C-alpha positions in Angstrom: 73.4 64.2 120.2 75.5 64.2 123.4 79.2 65.1 123.5 80.1 61.5 124.2 78.0 60.2 121.3 79.7 62.8 119.0 83.2 61.7 119.9 82.3 58.0 119.7 80.9 58.4 116.2 83.5 60.9 114.9 86.6 60.7 117.1 89.6 58.5 117.4 89.4 55.1 119.1 89.3 55.3 122.9 91.6 52.3 123.2 95.3 53.3 122.9 98.3 51.1 122.8 101.8 52.1 124.1 103.2 54.7 121.9 106.3 54.1 119.8 109.0 56.5 118.7 107.7 56.3 115.1 104.2 57.2 116.4 105.6 60.1 118.4 107.3 61.4 115.3 104.0 61.1 113.4 102.1 62.9 116.1 104.3 66.0 115.6 104.9 65.7 111.9 103.2 69.0 111.4 106.2 70.7 113.1 108.7 72.4 110.7 111.0 69.4 110.5 113.9 71.5 109.2 114.1 73.3 112.6 115.9 72.0 115.7 113.1 73.1 118.0 114.5 73.1 121.5 112.2 75.8 122.8 109.0 74.0 123.9 108.9 76.3 126.9 107.7 79.3 124.9 104.6 78.0 123.1 104.3 74.3 123.9 103.3 71.7 121.4 100.1 69.9 120.4 100.0 66.3 118.9 98.0 65.6 115.8 95.5 63.4 117.7 94.6 66.3 119.9 94.3 68.7 117.1 91.9 66.2 115.5 89.9 66.0 118.8 89.8 69.8 119.0 88.4 70.0 115.5 85.6 67.7 116.5 84.7 70.0 119.4 84.8 73.0 116.9 82.5 71.1 114.5 80.1 70.1 117.2 79.6 73.7 118.1 79.2 74.8 114.5 76.7 72.1 113.7 74.2 73.2 116.3 75.5 76.2 118.4 72.3 76.5 120.5 72.3 72.9 121.6 76.0 73.1 122.3 75.6 76.2 124.4 72.6 74.9 126.4 73.4 71.2 126.7 77.1 70.5 126.1 79.4 73.4 127.1 78.9 73.5 130.9 79.0 69.7 131.6 82.0 69.3 129.3 83.8 72.2 130.9 83.1 70.5 134.3 84.8 67.4 133.0 87.9 69.4 132.2 87.8 71.0 135.6 87.4 67.7 137.3 90.4 66.3 135.5 92.6 69.2 136.5 91.4 68.9 140.1 92.7 65.3 140.2 96.0 66.3 138.5 96.8 69.0 141.1 95.1 67.4 144.1 92.7 70.2 144.8 90.1 69.5 147.5 87.1 70.5 145.5 86.3 70.9 141.8 84.7 74.3 142.7 88.3 75.5 143.4 89.2 75.0 139.7 88.4 77.4 136.9 89.5 77.0 133.3 90.8 80.2 131.7 92.8 81.2 128.6 96.3 81.5 130.1 98.3 82.3 133.2 98.1 86.0 132.3 94.3 86.0 132.5 94.6 84.1 135.9 97.0 86.8 137.1 94.5 89.5 136.1 91.7 87.7 138.0 93.8 87.5 141.2 95.3 91.0 141.0 91.9 92.5 140.3 90.7 90.9 143.5 93.7 91.9 145.5 93.5 95.5 144.4 90.2 95.9 146.3 92.1 95.2 149.5 94.1 98.4 148.9 90.9 100.4 149.2 89.7 98.9 152.5 89.8 100.9 155.7 92.9 99.2 157.0 95.1 100.1 154.0 98.1 102.2 154.6 100.3 103.8 152.0 103.4 101.7 151.6 101.7 98.4 152.0 103.5 96.1 149.5 103.4 93.2 147.0 106.5 91.0 146.8 107.5 89.1 143.6 110.6 87.6 142.1 112.7 89.7 139.8 112.7 86.7 137.5 108.9 86.9 137.3 107.4 86.7 133.8 107.2 90.1 132.1 103.4 90.2 131.7 102.9 89.2 135.3 105.3 91.9 136.5 103.5 94.4 134.4 100.2 93.2 135.8 101.4 93.6 139.4 102.6 97.1 138.6 99.4 98.0 136.8 97.1 96.9 139.6 99.1 97.3 142.8 101.2 100.3 142.2 98.3 102.3 140.7 96.3 101.4 143.8 98.9 103.0 146.0 100.9 100.0 147.0 104.6 99.5 146.5 106.2 96.5 144.7 109.3 94.8 146.1 111.3 92.6 143.7 113.3 89.7 145.0 116.7 89.9 143.2 118.1 86.4 142.9 121.7 85.6 141.9 122.4 83.7 138.7 123.9 81.2 138.3 122.2 79.6 141.3 123.8 76.9 143.3 121.1 76.0 145.9 117.6 76.6 147.2 119.2 78.3 150.2 120.2 81.3 148.0 116.6 81.7 147.0 115.3 81.4 150.6 117.8 84.0 151.8 116.9 86.6 149.3 113.2 86.0 149.7 113.5 86.4 153.4 115.2 89.8 153.0 112.3 91.0 150.7 109.7 89.9 153.3 111.5 91.8 156.0 111.8 94.9 153.8 108.1 94.8 153.1 107.3 94.9 156.8 109.7 97.8 157.7 108.1 100.7 159.5 105.0 98.7 160.3 104.2 97.9 156.6 101.9 95.1 155.5 102.6 92.7 152.7 99.3 92.3 150.9 100.4 89.9 148.2 103.3 87.6 147.4 103.7 86.4 143.8 105.9 83.3 143.6 106.9 81.5 140.4 107.0 77.7 140.5 109.3 77.6 137.5 110.8 80.9 136.4 110.7 81.6 132.7 114.0 83.3 132.0 116.4 82.2 133.5 114.6 79.0 134.1 114.8 77.8 137.7 112.6 75.5 139.8 111.7 77.5 142.9 111.1 75.9 146.3 107.5 77.1 146.4 106.3 75.2 149.4 109.0 76.7 151.6 108.5 80.2 150.3 104.7 79.9 150.9 105.3 78.8 154.5 107.6 81.8 155.0 104.8 84.1 153.7 102.4 82.5 156.2 104.8 82.9 159.0 105.2 86.6 158.1 101.5 87.3 157.9 101.3 87.9 154.1 97.6 88.5 153.2 97.5 86.5 149.9 99.9 84.2 148.1 99.7 83.6 144.4 101.9 80.9 142.8 102.5 81.5 139.0 103.1 78.0 137.7 102.8 78.9 134.1 105.3 76.2 133.1 104.5 73.7 135.8 101.7 71.3 134.9 103.2 68.4 132.9 106.7 69.6 133.9 106.9 69.2 137.7 104.6 67.6 140.3 101.8 69.9 141.6 100.0 69.4 144.9 98.1 72.6 145.6 97.0 71.5 149.1 100.6 70.7 150.0 101.9 73.9 148.5 99.4 75.9 150.5 99.0 79.0 148.4 95.7 80.9 148.1 95.9 80.9 144.3 97.8 78.8 141.8 97.8 78.9 138.0 99.4 76.9 135.2 99.2 76.9 131.4 98.1 73.5 129.9 99.3 74.4 126.4 103.0 74.7 127.4 103.7 71.2 128.8 100.4 69.4 128.9 99.8 69.1 125.1 96.6 71.1 124.8 96.2 73.5 121.8 96.6 77.1 122.7 95.3 78.4 124.8 94.2 76.8 128.0 95.1 77.2 131.7 93.6 76.7 135.1 93.3 78.9 138.1 93.0 77.2 141.5 91.5 79.4 144.2 91.6 77.8 147.7 88.2 77.8 149.4 88.4 79.9 152.5 86.5 82.6 154.2 89.0 85.3 153.1 88.9 84.4 149.4 85.4 85.4 148.3 83.7 87.2 145.4 86.3 86.6 142.7 85.2 87.5 139.2 86.5 87.1 135.6 87.6 90.5 134.2 85.4 89.9 131.2 81.8 90.4 132.5 79.3 88.2 130.8 75.7 87.0 131.5 77.2 84.5 134.0 78.4 87.2 136.3 77.7 86.4 139.9 77.5 82.6 139.3 80.9 81.9 140.6 84.3 82.3 139.0 84.4 78.8 137.4 81.0 79.4 135.7 81.9 83.0 134.7 85.2 81.7 133.2 83.4 79.0 131.3 81.4 81.6 129.3 82.9 85.0 128.5 80.9 85.3 125.3 80.9 83.6 121.9 84.4 82.3 121.2 86.2 79.0 120.6 86.3 77.0 123.8 87.7 73.8 122.2 91.2 74.1 123.6 89.7 74.0 127.1 87.2 71.2 126.4 89.8 68.9 124.8 91.7 68.6 128.1 90.3 65.1 128.9 91.1 64.0 125.4 94.7 64.9 125.9 95.0 62.3 128.7 92.9 59.6 127.0 94.3 59.9 123.5 97.9 60.9 124.1 99.3 61.1 127.6 98.1 57.7 128.8 99.9 56.1 125.9 103.2 56.7 127.6 104.6 54.5 130.4 103.8 56.2 133.6 101.5 58.7 132.0 102.3 62.4 132.6 104.7 61.5 135.5 106.6 59.2 133.1 106.8 62.0 130.5 108.0 64.5 133.2 110.8 62.1 134.3 111.8 61.4 130.7 112.0 65.1 129.8 113.9 66.1 132.9 116.5 63.3 132.5 117.0 64.1 128.8 117.3 67.8 129.2 119.9 67.4 131.9 121.9 64.9 129.8 121.8 67.2 126.8 122.7 70.3 128.9 125.7 68.5 130.5 126.8 67.4 127.0 126.7 71.0 125.7 128.6 72.5 128.6 131.2 69.8 128.5 131.7 70.4 124.8 131.8 74.2 125.1 133.8 74.3 128.4 131.1 76.3 130.2 128.7 75.7 133.0 125.1 75.0 133.9 123.0 77.9 135.3 121.6 75.7 138.1 122.3 72.2 139.5 120.3 69.4 137.7 117.8 69.2 140.7 116.8 72.8 140.1 116.0 72.1 136.4 112.6 71.0 135.1 112.2 70.0 131.5 114.3 73.2 130.8 117.9 73.9 131.6 120.1 76.9 131.4 123.3 76.2 129.4 126.3 78.6 129.5 127.5 79.7 126.1 131.2 80.4 125.3 132.3 83.8 126.5 134.1 84.5 123.3 130.7 85.0 121.6 130.7 88.4 123.2 127.1 88.6 124.4 127.1 92.0 126.0 123.4 92.7 126.4 119.9 91.5 125.9 119.9 92.9 122.4 122.9 90.7 121.6 121.1 87.7 123.0 118.1 88.3 120.8 120.2 88.9 117.7 122.2 85.7 118.3 119.0 83.8 118.7 117.8 85.2 115.4 121.1 84.3 113.8 120.9 80.7 115.0 117.3 80.4 113.7 118.1 81.9 110.2 121.6 80.5 109.6 121.5 77.2 111.5 117.8 76.3 111.8 118.1 76.2 115.6 115.3 77.7 117.8 116.4 78.4 121.3 116.0 81.4 123.7 119.2 83.1 125.1 119.4 84.9 128.4 121.9 87.7 129.1 123.5 87.8 132.5 125.3 91.0 133.3 128.9 90.3 134.5 129.7 91.0 138.1 132.4 93.5 139.0 135.8 92.0 138.8 134.8 88.9 136.8 137.3 87.8 134.2 136.1 86.4 130.9 132.6 85.7 132.4 129.9 83.6 130.8 127.2 86.2 130.0 124.9 84.2 127.7 122.9 81.2 128.7 120.7 79.2 126.4 117.4 77.9 127.8 117.0 74.5 126.2 113.8 72.4 126.5 113.1 68.8 126.1 109.7 67.5 125.0 108.8 64.0 123.7 109.2 65.0 120.1 112.8 66.1 120.5 115.7 63.9 119.3 119.4 64.0 120.2 120.2 65.4 116.7 118.4 68.6 117.7 121.0 69.3 120.4 123.9 68.1 118.3 122.9 70.7 115.7 122.9 73.4 118.4 126.3 72.1 119.7 127.8 72.1 116.2 126.4 75.6 115.3 128.2 77.1 118.4 131.4 75.2 117.6 131.4 76.7 114.1 130.7 80.2 115.3 133.6 80.0 117.8 136.0 78.5 115.2 135.1 81.2 112.7 135.9 83.9 115.3 132.3 85.1 115.4 131.2 87.7 118.0 127.9 89.4 118.5 129.5 92.7 117.5 129.4 91.4 113.9 125.6 91.2 114.1 125.5 94.8 115.4 127.3 95.9 112.3 
């Protein structure tokens, strides 16, 4: 039985009508409905129809594993790769590999880059540049690979709150010049498309061009939050490598991501860090089989579009616009109520926004931010991450805590009202984070 036959006989109908608010609620009824979940950014969300489609892939493997391995897996993975190619405007499907997550993609790229530190033209002090905002596991990966190979790591320290892209460009330019001091060479630049915490949309195309102008060897864009959240055109962006998780904002089950590797003479001989029998057959094939495991989250990608995304007006672009507009509206409502400020202008927000919290809450460190997040979850049934911003010298009564709110299609306005009212109550009760420390 072919994959298509299996899905036709056992799967949902391939004809889908425009989705209603009631149907959206039903698609996410497996969520804990007692929680105001305004943190889609951390783990994403998967609709029931896609969970059902995933289970069909799992059953198909379990029914006849040998047939699945020899006849179904590779062509089905190719369909997932082809869909991603079209979504991100890659030139060739061979440039797209499906991997577990952006952390795995970073390991593939950094493993490859590390070899350049052992070539004859390497000099001690050659550098990798990345944003200080970079995701923790990626920062650790850069340190693990580059620093241990003898290179130095330069972090671009960005101000926060941010007012414009020019601030980012200025600081990035400083880091590039620092990396080239004393005749140094920048081997790698790691640029986030959307930073995780604090959340900011980065002008990646402009930064990539700056890297090209400065002769940076390789450019890796970490778009972990990007697909389904902002427009991606990998040809236009121009980086050597680009990765994004599909389980965060593209509704796949965890975990699935893609890695784009631009075809060029300088990018050759990439390998998956897990060596399997497919070693040497190209990164895409190596990634499609790293041993016996559950590949269903990666194979279900076309189903996500057919069974869920295409039921929304405008498809994924319509969903992106809807989420951006709503998260900005809710963010502005919260800062107006609390008398605070946004962490960035609306145009630098994606489907996530940084919302200043009242200074009287006394958020004096990252530990306070985590404790307050736990308190909101336990006492008010609100799930939202909180970022600590160290006050600048001389600031009076500064905003030091920013909530990163998300908006995904399952969210309702009541989720944000619950968060609003929880903070109003804490303020009126004279609450400070020092109480939690005690």
